[in-house]
PLY file of the C-alpha trace (Angstrom):
ply
format ascii 1.0
element vertex 327
property float x
property float y
property float z
element edge 326
property int vertex1
property int vertex2
end_header
152.18 10.73 104.03
148.66 11.89 104.88
149.65 15.52 104.31
151.19 14.64 100.97
148.04 12.84 99.86
145.91 15.76 101.00
148.10 18.21 99.11
147.94 16.06 95.98
144.15 15.89 96.28
143.86 19.67 96.67
146.09 20.37 93.67
144.24 17.78 91.60
140.93 19.38 92.50
142.27 22.81 91.60
143.58 21.44 88.33
140.23 19.90 87.46
138.49 23.16 88.36
140.86 25.13 86.11
140.36 22.67 83.26
136.58 22.87 83.66
136.67 26.67 83.64
138.98 26.81 80.62
136.99 24.17 78.77
133.69 25.92 79.28
135.22 29.30 78.42
136.54 27.88 75.15
133.18 26.27 74.37
131.35 29.54 75.08
133.55 31.38 72.59
132.86 28.74 69.95
129.14 28.27 70.61
126.82 31.25 71.10
124.29 29.05 72.93
126.38 29.52 76.06
127.36 33.16 75.60
124.33 34.73 73.88
121.39 32.30 73.76
119.02 34.95 72.38
121.12 35.08 69.22
121.81 31.35 69.02
118.18 30.30 69.37
117.08 32.71 66.66
119.88 31.53 64.38
118.81 27.91 64.83
115.30 28.81 63.63
116.65 30.93 60.79
118.55 27.96 59.37
115.25 26.12 58.82
113.51 28.96 56.96
115.23 28.62 53.58
118.01 30.22 51.59
118.34 33.98 51.17
115.39 35.16 53.27
114.35 38.75 53.78
115.76 39.35 57.24
114.67 42.00 59.73
116.99 43.09 62.53
115.43 45.09 65.33
114.35 45.46 68.93
111.30 44.16 70.80
109.19 46.32 68.49
110.35 44.13 65.61
110.14 40.95 67.67
106.44 41.58 68.39
105.50 43.62 65.33
106.99 41.91 62.26
104.97 38.81 61.35
107.65 37.36 59.07
105.64 34.31 58.01
102.79 36.56 56.88
105.28 38.88 55.14
106.75 35.92 53.26
103.33 34.85 52.06
102.60 38.37 50.84
105.92 38.78 49.02
106.37 35.23 47.76
109.79 34.67 49.35
110.90 33.51 52.82
111.33 36.04 55.59
112.65 35.92 59.13
112.28 38.12 62.22
115.61 38.55 64.05
114.19 41.05 66.54
115.76 40.96 70.01
114.67 43.07 73.01
116.67 46.16 74.04
118.86 46.31 70.94
120.03 49.14 68.73
122.47 49.78 65.87
125.57 48.51 67.68
123.99 45.21 68.67
122.58 44.88 65.16
126.08 45.34 63.75
127.39 42.59 66.03
124.55 40.29 65.00
124.96 41.06 61.29
128.65 40.17 61.48
127.84 36.90 63.22
125.25 36.00 60.61
127.59 36.76 57.72
130.35 34.74 59.39
127.89 31.81 59.56
127.12 32.04 55.87
123.75 33.81 56.05
123.20 35.97 52.98
119.84 37.79 53.16
117.90 38.62 50.03
117.18 41.97 51.71
117.86 43.43 55.14
115.07 45.34 56.84
116.79 47.35 59.55
114.71 48.80 62.36
115.86 52.15 63.71
114.60 52.67 67.26
114.98 56.44 67.83
115.84 56.25 71.56
118.70 53.88 70.70
120.32 56.65 68.64
121.07 58.36 71.95
124.72 58.82 72.87
126.53 60.54 75.69
129.52 60.57 78.00
128.25 57.40 79.65
128.09 55.58 76.34
125.36 54.72 73.82
121.86 54.01 75.10
122.10 50.28 74.36
125.31 49.78 76.36
123.58 48.59 79.57
121.75 45.86 77.66
124.59 44.37 75.60
126.72 43.22 78.51
130.25 41.97 78.12
129.62 38.29 78.81
127.49 38.12 75.64
130.46 39.14 73.48
133.64 37.59 72.16
136.96 39.39 72.51
136.80 40.76 68.97
133.25 41.96 69.54
134.33 43.79 72.70
136.79 45.77 70.58
134.06 46.48 68.04
131.53 47.86 70.51
134.23 49.98 72.15
134.89 51.47 68.73
131.30 52.79 68.84
131.41 54.19 72.34
130.97 51.35 74.83
133.08 52.16 77.88
135.85 49.60 78.54
135.15 49.75 82.26
131.54 48.78 81.56
132.08 45.94 79.10
135.52 44.41 79.73
135.10 43.19 83.35
132.09 41.05 82.45
133.82 39.77 79.33
136.93 38.82 81.34
134.75 37.06 83.91
133.13 35.05 81.11
136.60 33.96 79.97
138.23 33.20 83.34
135.21 32.19 85.44
132.58 31.15 82.87
130.70 28.72 85.10
129.76 31.65 87.33
129.57 34.43 84.77
127.38 32.47 82.34
125.32 30.66 84.95
122.04 32.36 83.99
122.49 31.43 80.33
123.05 27.79 81.28
120.32 27.57 83.92
117.93 29.42 81.63
118.35 26.66 79.08
118.15 23.59 81.34
115.92 24.82 84.19
114.37 28.19 83.27
111.76 28.05 86.03
114.55 28.54 88.55
115.14 32.09 87.31
112.99 35.22 87.02
111.79 35.80 83.45
114.26 38.60 82.72
117.30 36.40 83.48
116.38 33.36 81.39
117.80 34.47 78.02
114.95 32.61 76.35
113.57 35.30 74.02
114.61 33.32 70.97
112.91 30.13 72.16
109.43 31.63 72.39
108.80 32.49 68.76
107.11 30.92 65.79
109.27 29.23 63.10
109.84 32.61 61.43
111.11 34.33 64.58
107.95 36.30 65.41
106.91 36.38 69.07
103.16 36.58 69.57
102.40 39.74 71.56
101.77 38.82 75.21
98.46 40.65 75.49
95.28 40.33 73.45
93.58 43.29 75.16
94.03 45.72 78.03
91.70 47.82 80.14
92.00 51.58 80.04
93.72 51.49 83.42
96.20 48.86 82.26
96.99 50.80 79.10
97.56 53.95 81.16
99.94 52.02 83.40
101.90 50.65 80.44
102.02 54.07 78.77
103.34 55.61 81.98
106.06 52.95 82.11
107.08 53.72 78.52
107.19 57.42 79.39
109.47 56.72 82.35
111.79 54.64 80.16
112.05 56.91 77.13
110.93 60.51 77.71
114.20 61.82 79.16
116.24 60.07 76.47
114.16 61.58 73.69
114.30 65.04 75.26
118.09 65.15 75.07
118.56 63.06 71.93
121.19 63.99 69.36
120.66 61.58 66.44
124.14 62.15 64.99
126.16 60.26 67.61
128.10 57.01 67.52
125.03 54.78 67.03
124.48 56.55 63.69
128.06 55.63 62.78
127.21 52.01 63.62
124.26 52.24 61.23
126.63 53.53 58.57
128.96 50.57 59.19
126.03 48.17 58.77
125.18 49.75 55.44
128.80 49.63 54.28
129.05 45.97 55.26
125.84 45.12 53.43
126.99 47.03 50.36
130.22 45.00 50.32
128.16 41.80 50.31
125.58 43.00 47.79
122.73 43.02 50.34
120.07 45.72 49.75
118.94 47.50 52.91
115.75 49.34 53.81
115.57 51.10 57.17
112.28 51.06 59.07
110.92 53.32 61.78
108.38 51.09 63.54
104.82 52.17 64.41
104.21 54.32 67.49
100.99 55.42 69.13
100.12 59.05 69.75
101.16 58.79 73.40
104.66 57.74 72.42
105.02 60.27 69.60
103.98 63.00 72.04
107.27 62.45 73.89
109.31 63.77 70.95
110.38 67.39 71.53
109.70 69.90 68.78
112.00 69.44 65.79
113.38 66.02 66.77
111.35 64.19 64.11
112.95 66.30 61.41
116.48 65.88 62.78
116.08 62.10 62.95
114.73 61.97 59.40
117.55 64.18 58.12
120.22 62.04 59.81
118.77 58.79 58.49
118.24 60.08 54.96
121.89 61.16 54.90
122.79 57.45 54.97
121.54 57.09 51.41
119.28 54.03 51.63
115.46 53.78 51.52
113.69 54.71 54.75
110.13 53.59 55.58
108.61 55.76 58.30
105.79 53.63 59.71
105.35 55.53 62.98
101.86 56.72 62.08
100.58 53.52 60.48
98.66 52.12 63.47
95.93 53.49 65.74
96.35 53.77 69.50
94.08 50.76 69.98
96.60 48.65 68.07
99.11 48.97 70.96
99.02 47.90 74.57
101.63 50.48 75.67
101.99 52.99 72.85
104.74 51.19 70.93
104.35 47.39 71.26
101.41 46.11 69.17
98.74 43.53 69.74
98.59 40.68 67.23
96.09 42.52 65.03
98.42 45.52 65.03
101.37 43.34 64.01
99.33 41.84 61.17
98.22 45.26 59.93
101.75 46.65 60.07
103.19 43.61 58.29
100.67 43.84 55.46
101.47 47.52 54.93
105.21 46.86 55.17
104.98 44.20 52.44
103.32 46.75 50.15
105.90 49.43 51.00
108.85 47.11 50.46
107.57 46.16 47.04
107.56 49.87 46.28
111.22 50.41 47.22
112.73 47.09 46.08
115.22 47.42 43.23
0 1
1 2
2 3
3 4
4 5
5 6
6 7
7 8
8 9
9 10
10 11
11 12
12 13
13 14
14 15
15 16
16 17
17 18
18 19
19 20
20 21
21 22
22 23
23 24
24 25
25 26
26 27
27 28
28 29
29 30
30 31
31 32
32 33
33 34
34 35
35 36
36 37
37 38
38 39
39 40
40 41
41 42
42 43
43 44
44 45
45 46
46 47
47 48
48 49
49 50
50 51
51 52
52 53
53 54
54 55
55 56
56 57
57 58
58 59
59 60
60 61
61 62
62 63
63 64
64 65
65 66
66 67
67 68
68 69
69 70
70 71
71 72
72 73
73 74
74 75
75 76
76 77
77 78
78 79
79 80
80 81
81 82
82 83
83 84
84 85
85 86
86 87
87 88
88 89
89 90
90 91
91 92
92 93
93 94
94 95
95 96
96 97
97 98
98 99
99 100
100 101
101 102
102 103
103 104
104 105
105 106
106 107
107 108
108 109
109 110
110 111
111 112
112 113
113 114
114 115
115 116
116 117
117 118
118 119
119 120
120 121
121 122
122 123
123 124
124 125
125 126
126 127
127 128
128 129
129 130
130 131
131 132
132 133
133 134
134 135
135 136
136 137
137 138
138 139
139 140
140 141
141 142
142 143
143 144
144 145
145 146
146 147
147 148
148 149
149 150
150 151
151 152
152 153
153 154
154 155
155 156
156 157
157 158
158 159
159 160
160 161
161 162
162 163
163 164
164 165
165 166
166 167
167 168
168 169
169 170
170 171
171 172
172 173
173 174
174 175
175 176
176 177
177 178
178 179
179 180
180 181
181 182
182 183
183 184
184 185
185 186
186 187
187 188
188 189
189 190
190 191
191 192
192 193
193 194
194 195
195 196
196 197
197 198
198 199
199 200
200 201
201 202
202 203
203 204
204 205
205 206
206 207
207 208
208 209
209 210
210 211
211 212
212 213
213 214
214 215
215 216
216 217
217 218
218 219
219 220
220 221
221 222
222 223
223 224
224 225
225 226
226 227
227 228
228 229
229 230
230 231
231 232
232 233
233 234
234 235
235 236
236 237
237 238
238 239
239 240
240 241
241 242
242 243
243 244
244 245
245 246
246 247
247 248
248 249
249 250
250 251
251 252
252 253
253 254
254 255
255 256
256 257
257 258
258 259
259 260
260 261
261 262
262 263
263 264
264 265
265 266
266 267
267 268
268 269
269 270
270 271
271 272
272 273
273 274
274 275
275 276
276 277
277 278
278 279
279 280
280 281
281 282
282 283
283 284
284 285
285 286
286 287
287 288
288 289
289 290
290 291
291 292
292 293
293 294
294 295
295 296
296 297
297 298
298 299
299 300
300 301
301 302
302 303
303 304
304 305
305 306
306 307
307 308
308 309
309 310
310 311
311 312
312 313
313 314
314 315
315 316
316 317
317 318
318 319
319 320
320 321
321 322
322 323
323 324
324 325
325 326
């Protein structure tokens, strides 16, 4: 009798565990707050901005550099910054599809093109390490594989998020309820530290010469090798083309933007790469704003992420440029 009761208790516990795993896995597929909080938190803010905003998709350069509230004041219509760190064309395609599925219809899409994220190779596109499988749904896994993500890199983490979500998505959950328990880079809280228009205030107001040199050296270590071997015509460019096709089908005008860069960052481009990037992007047939030379070196703390005054200056100039290319 005791053994039977023990066996029943064990099987009941296993059953409850399976139900809990399945239930959370189902909830994570239905609610991006559990799977990709960075997206979900930004989307929650976007819903409060107003109908048909000008929307900018981009990386941390956009997140810190596009003062959407200021842009909206200058243009007379609402705007929102959907910048997310370490993203490129494939992530932007995923995010655009999610936004359209949720009924978001931008007045205009400003689409940042981060040149290093055009990199492609046998190991996959440059953004592959940052868009991990647990942040994606099953359909999105198929989509990113279409643009070069390796199945062996993305599918194991996606499967873990489906079959063992309480473990696989633990950082997303803990980052929401007890973020201080995690290091900053595992909290998934980028979307919760912005103003109402999605802009994140740059973390520094000034740097010493030594600090700037340290930050510039870090940027060089992260990007120089990628830029040296960059072929801008790879699969990320095809993802850009898919974004433009999708927007055209929905009647959304698009303007691509190359964000400002300091002289130290631009010095990493090998001879001729600027021209090849421009040629590839112009072949897509939509307006392109090249803002790489708009700011002075003192406007950045690391050569490509601006201080607040740099973000304000860039945003003011972008508002003028957009008025010049708007239909």
